N, C-alpha and C positions, 0 to 999 in steps of 0.2 A: 793860153793853154788853160783848160778849165780846169778846176781843182774842187773836189767834194771833200768837204771835210767830216768826219764820220761821229763828230760830237762825244767822243769817250776820251776824257782823260785833258791834261792841259793841252792847251792852243797850240803849242810849238809841237807837242808830238803828233797832233792831230793833222798839222801841215806836214811833218816829216812823214808821216806815212801817205800823204796824199803824193807828194811829191815823189816817194820811192814806187809808188804804183803809178805815175806818170812816166816813169824810166822804164818800169819792167814792161810796161804796155806798149812803149815803143814812140808815145807822144813826145818824148823828150829824147830824142836821139844821140848816139855817142858823138863828140865833139860839139853839138848844140851849146850857144852860150844860153845861159837862163837869164830869166826877167831881173831886172834889178831888183834889190829888196825893196826900194821905195814903191815900184810898180805894182809889186805882190800885195804890199802893206795896204795900198789905195782901193786894189781891186777887192781884196777879201774883207777890207775894213779891220784889220790887225795892226797892232804896233809894230815898228819896225825891227824893235828889239826881238819880238817873238819870231818874226822873219829871219833874223840875223841867227838866232840861237837853232833855228831849222837848218839853216844852211849849213852853220858849223857841225851840227850833228853829222849831216851827209857828208861833209869833207872828212869828217873823222872816220867814217864807215866806208869811205872809198866809192860812194856814187858821185862826189863832184870835187874838182880840182878849182882851187882859187888860185887866178892871175891877178897880180899886183896892178891896180891902175886899169884892167881889163874886164873883168868880170869872174863870175863861176862857171865852169864848163862841166858837161856831162862826161864820166869816165865810162869807157866801153867795160859792158859787164861779160865775164866768162860764161855765164849761164844765166839764160833769160828764163823767167817764169813761164812754165807749159801753160797753153790755153785750156779754159775747162773742157773737161772730158778726156783730155789725152794722157792724163796721167794712169800708170799702169795698175791695174786692178788685182792683179795677180802674177807673181814670180815662182819658178820652182824653189824647193828648198834649197837654200845656199849651204848646207852642211850635212853631214850625216845626222848631227845632233838634230838639226831642224826638222830631219825628214823622220825621224823617229819620235820627235815632238808631235807632229802632224798625226802620225798613225796611231799615237799612243794616248794621248791627252783628249779626253773629252768631257765637256761640261755635264755635271749631274743636274737635271732639270729641278729647278727650286721655284717654288710660288712666289710670286711677287705681290700681288693684290688681293689677299685673301682675309678674311676678317680673323681668323684662328688658325695660326700654322704651328703645326705639330713637329717643327722642325728641330733636327738632332743639333746641339753644338753651341747654342746660345745661353749662357749664364744668367742668373738671376740677377735683378736688379736691387742693388742693396745702397739707400741712401745712404747710410750710416758711413758705409766704407768708400763711397765718393766722396763725401765730405772729409774724411781723414784722408784719403788719396790726395784731394786738392790741396790742403794743409803741405801735406808732405811734399809735394811738386812746388809750391811756393817757397818753401824752406830752403830745398836743394837747388832750386833756380838762382838764387841770390848767393849760395855760398861755394857750387862747383867751380873750380877751374875752368876756364875756356879753351885750354890746350885741346890736342886730341885726346881720346881715352883710350886706358890699356885693352889692347886687343883681348885680353882674356876675360876682360870686364872689372870693375871695381872690387879690389880686396873686400872690402866691407860687406858686399851683396854677397860675393863667394863664401865668406865665413858665415855670414846669415843663413845661406843654404845648407852648408855642411854642417851646421847646429841644427837645423831645423829636419834635415834627412834623417839625422842620426837618432833623434827623439821619436821623429812620427812614421820613418818608411825602415828604419832597422839599418841604415846605410852608414858604414864606418868610413867617411873621407873627411880628408880635409881641405881647406880652402883651395890649396893648389892643385886640386883634384878636378874643380869646377869650372866649366866655362860658360859663359854667359853667351846666349845665341838668342836669334830673332825667333823664336817660337821653335816648335817641332819640325816644321818643314825645313827651316836653315839647318837643325840638326841632320835632318835625312840627307840633305844636300851635301854638307860637309862628308859625310860617312861614305857617300858616294866617291867624291875626290880622293878621299885619304885613304879607303880601303879597299877598293875594286878598280878594277880596270874594264872596259868593255870586253863582254865573254867571260868573265868570271861567273861562277856560279851565284846566286844568292836567293834563298829560301824565305818564302813568305807562308804565313799562315793562309788557309782558305774557309771562309773570307779574308780578304786581307784589307788595311787600311789603304785605300784608293791612293792617298797622297803618296805614301809610301811605293805602292807600285809605280804609280806615273815616274818617281825620280828615278829610281833604279833600272826602269824599261828604257827612258829617255838616255841615259847613261850609256845603255849598250849590254847591259848584263844578260844573262840567261837565267830567267825568274822560273824557278820550280815553286808548285805550291805543296802542302802539306795538309792533310785534313785536320779540322777542329770538331770536337763533340763537346757533351757538357762539362768536360774536363780541360777543356782548351786543347792547345796541340797536342796530336795522337802522337808522342815523341817515338812509338815503336815503328812508326812509317816514314822516320827519316831517312833520307837516301844514303846509299854506301860511299856514292862518291862526294869526296870532301868538298861541303859550299865553302866559299870566301867568308860569308855572313849570314847569320840567321835573324830576322826579323821577328818579336815576339810582343804581346801586349797580355803578359800572364796575368794580371791583378784583374783584368775585366777587358775578355776579348772584345775587340771591336770588328765588327757590329753585334755579333752573336751574345756577348754578354757573361760568357762562361768564365770560370775561375781554375786557373792552373794548379792542381793540389801539388803537395810536397814530394809525390814520387816522382811525378813528370818534372817538375822543377830540378831534381836531383838527377833524371835522366838526361835533361838536357844540357846541364851544364857538364856532365859525364862525356856526352856526346862532343861537345866543344873542345873539351880538352883531347879526346882520341882523335877527333879529326882536326886539329890545330886551326879552329876557325875563330871568329867572332860572334857575340850575341850582342844585338841592340834590343834593349827592353824599353819600349815606350810604356811610361806610367802616365798616361795621359788623365785620367779622373779617378784616380784610386782613393781621394780623401772622400768619395762619395759613397759611402757604405753604411746599409740601414740594419742588417739582420746581425752584423757583427762587427767588432773593430776592424781597421783597415788591416788588411793582412800584409807583412813584411815583403820587402821587395825583392825581386829574384836576385838582384844587386848584393842582397845583405848575405847570401850565402857562397857568393864567389871568389872562393879562397883563390881561385889560379890565374884571377884578372882577366877574365875573358868576357865578361859583361861590361858594354855602355850604357849609361844608364840615362835616359833622357825623360827630363820633366817640364812642365808649360806651367805658366798663369792663366792660359787662355780660359780654362773652365773654371778655375777659381775665381779668378778676379774680373779679366776682361780679355775676349779676343782681340780688342782692339789695341792694347798694350804693346802686342808682338814681343813678348819677352817670355825665354826660355831657359834651360839649363841644361848642360852635360855633366855627368862623373863620368871622369875618363881614366882607364888603365893608365899606369905612369909610363909605360913604354910607347904609348900613343900621344901623350900629351903635348909634346912640343909641335908635332905634325899637325895637329888639330887647331893647336892656338895660331900657328902660321897660316893656314889655310883661312881662317877667319879673318886674320889680318889682310891676307891678300884680297878677301871677297868684300870687305867693306870697312877696313881699319878700326873695326870695333863698333859696339852698340852706343845708342844715346846717353851720356853721360848723367843726364839729369834725372831720366825716368829711374836709372839703376841706382841712384844715390837716394832718390826716394824710396825706392822698393827694401833696400838696405833698412831704414828709418822705419818702416811700416812693418817688417818683420820683427826686427828687434825690439819696438814698442810693443809688441804684442798685438795691436791692432789686426795684423794679417791674420792671425790666429781666432781672434773672436771675431772677426768676420767669417772666417772658415766655419766655426762653428753653427753662426747665425745661417749660414748658406745651406748647410749640410739638414739643418731642422727645416728650413723653407721649403728644400727640394723633397724631403721628405713628405711635407704636407701634400706637395704639389703631384708625387708619384701615387699617393694613396688615391688623390681625387681621380686621376687618370686611370687606376686599376679597378678603382670602382665603376667608372663610367663604362669601361670596357665590357666589364661583367655585365653591368645594367642593360648596356644598351647594344651588345655584339651580336645578339640573338643567335648565339651557337656558332658563330661564323668562324670566330678567332679563338685561337689557343695561345694564351699569352706566355712567354718564356721568360720568367721573372728571376733575374739573377739577383735581387736584393742589393744593386749597386747602381751607380753611375748616374747617367743623366736622361736615360732612354730605356724604353723596353721594346722588345720584337713581338708583334702579334701575327702569329702564323696563320694561313688561311688554307687549313689541309683539304676543303671541299674544294677548292677554286683553282682555276688554270690562272697563267701568269697573264693572260690576255683580260680575263675577269678583272684581274686586281688591277691591272693598268686602265680598265674603262670604269672600273670603281673609284680610281684615284681622281680620274678627269672628271667624272661626274661630281664628287665631292668638292672639288676646287671648283666649277661652277656655281657651287651652293656657298661658297666662301670658307671652305673648310680645308686647309693646307695637309695633305698626308703625302708620306714618302715611301716607295718600295725599298724593301732589303736586296733586292736581285739585283739593284746597280752597284753595290759593292763586292758582288762577286766576278771571279774569272770565267767560271762554268756557272749557268742558271741555277740555282738550287732546285731539289725535286719539287719543293711547296713554294708557293709565292707567300709573301708577308710583308707587313707594315713595320717601320723603323719610325716607331713614335717618341718624340721629345717633348718633355714636359717643364724644363726649367725656367723657361723664359717667360710663360704665361702664370698669372695667380690663379690660386685655388678655384677663383668664383670664374676666371675665365676659361679654365680647364672644365668646371662643370658647364658652362656655356658650351663650350665646343663640344662636350660629349652628347650633350642633349642633340647637337646639329648634327654629331655622329650618327646618332641612332635614327634621326629621320633619314640620313642617306642609305643606312643599311635597310632600314623599312622599304624603301623605296626601290632600293636594287633589288632586292629581294623579290619584291611584288613583279618587276620587270625582269625577273631570271639572269639578273646581270651577276648576282651571288648565289651561293649554295652554302648551306650549313655545314658542318665539318661531319665527316661520318659517323653516325651515332647521335647526333645531336640535332635538336628540332627547334626550329624557329619558332617564336611567338610573335604575337602583336605588339606594334611599339607603343 
């Protein structure tokens, strides 16, 4: 029997894999007596102990049966490995959820290999924060118990978050009101499980956060969108039919960037009370305001306990951390904590302990101050670049907050916008359309320009490249200036 060792890992494991392949391929048939350990040792130039160890492993896994005084025999296999090319490439959806998943979720196209990528979502790279976080992780790793974590999250972290939200977001809550989750996406998934049934009505902003739309659509909910304008959700257009849940981003609407004023916040809270429904407030990047102090959260005015508040460390620290939190109405707390327990038994304890100390020591808020100053400089560079190189094509909707701006293209069609994005990508500049985030295509195309992950010098270089792309696109009639604007030479 010919055996090929693959050269990867210990010799006994290489031999074990080679013998398994021979059994699966039928070279060693069921009932066949295997060569002795001495024979294989001499043939392959291996020690007998190596061969014995491989045989013992195959016996333990049920591939061989050892017979005292006789040798080792191949056991029948219930399922043989399929020949190459016979595996089924496609099956029908196996559940209603899978059918909705295939119909609803489509990947937003991102640039992978461009020199400058103006993609939204990635935060700044703060070396001081990274060093402090490394120290906190090392401290926590040597002191955290090795038992399973509390499903609701470590009490020290929940207390630190409650204190932070009270000071920075005006949210009056206790540690027991806080649930630690693996980011906003898990918070939305928990809400879908706990609050709504398939066919329940859920209201989203138009345009909505695509992650929320995907989760509630694949859950089987009836989604309705309500228009947003420069003041966020147009509460006067909320439907008469009572929904189960309303999802909003009142402090910085995603992706348009608008801020919901006090009168609409009051109207939304009154609507939830009247319709006996819940509000989920996604406060994803409210810390980043540049023209005023951060406005209080909608949850801060929630006297009737209708608002489920969701925050995250993704934009402030890193999305790689996969850590966020919910502030829950007391009536819902037990259901959400139990659902989290059933989902994954709770989040990583070491990271939670490290974050609790990171916040309590003041390092988190020092990092936040540096991050806001750094993103302000990047935003200034981006706005200056669009103004200098946009040649009248773009109208920037600057919300004075967040980590992105929207540059509308009122003189262009959506086809022209798509062609321009493809053209810029070929020249090394990653641009992203805002239309991808709408349920119905907006009347005007535009770009969602992220700026946090590039340095001001990189943004300056990116905007010069942007200017060259715009000039070339205008010359080719790929773009048109906005009505009333005039393109000039680059």
